[in-house]
C-alpha positions, 0 to 999 in steps of 0.5 A: 698212071692211066687211071689218073690220065683218064680221070683228068680227061673225063673231068675236062670233058664234063667242064667242056660240055658245061661251057655252052650252058655257062655261056647261055646263062652268061647271056641272060638265058634261063638254061641251055637251049633257051634264047638269050635274054640281053635285058637280063645281062644288061640288068646284071651289068647295071648292078655289078658295074656301079658296085665295082666302080665304087669299090674301085674308087673307095679302097684308095680313100681309106687307110687301114689302122694296123695299130691297137693303139688307136681307136679306129679301124680305118681312116681317110684324108680330111684336109684342114688344120690339125687340132688337138685330138685329130688323127694324123698319119705320117711315114715313120723311119726308126730302128724299132719300127723296122728296116723300112719306113712305115705308115702310122696313125696317131693323134695329135696330143700336144700342139705348137706353144703348148707346155710339155713337161717330162718327169723321170720316175723309177719304173715299177716293172723294171727295178733299176730302170727309169720311166718318162712321165709326159704332160701337156699343159699339166695333163698327163699324156703317156708314160714311157716304158724301158723295154718293149714287148720283145724285150728291146731297149726303148730309149724315151725322149728327153725334151731340152725345152718346155714348149713344143716348138712352132711347126711340130706336134707331139703325137700319141695315144692313150695306149700304155705300149703305144710307140709315139712321141714319148720315144722319138719326140715331136713330129713336124707338122709338114710331115702329117696328114689330118685323117678322120675315122671311118670305122 
């Protein structure tokens, strides 16, 4: 026990002895006993402060994309009308997304007034189950799956109309396992924020 206390005291003493040197260097001195060089200190401030301020400003501007279904690592707000293929971000509340609402990023794939077709086909991976095939203006958007990665049941969207309603957008991606409008239907434009790719 005494050995531990002695080692701790010795370590603290070494740290205290180094404080004057650290303070001198912080003031721009080249070492202990050397005169401070305030110019060096101000030069350091001139480099560090702008970088710090730029980082402080830039971090809130970017959103990290956590989903592998989107071809982007980071996106940022890009105000303007939402067009086909634009990245969009919104808050998703769904039992399969978790107990709390989550921020997700998808692509706007089928816009208001576009023709949306849905065809049921037997699932090749799950005999006895059915997949939903979704087409926008006769272009295949995505195919739903009856089960997720963890075996959870996935109910796919069954549109009752053949046109995307005004004020709504089908959102998704090209990823086979993306969780998107093929499961929860179109999303209101009022809930979407247009984004652009940073990385």
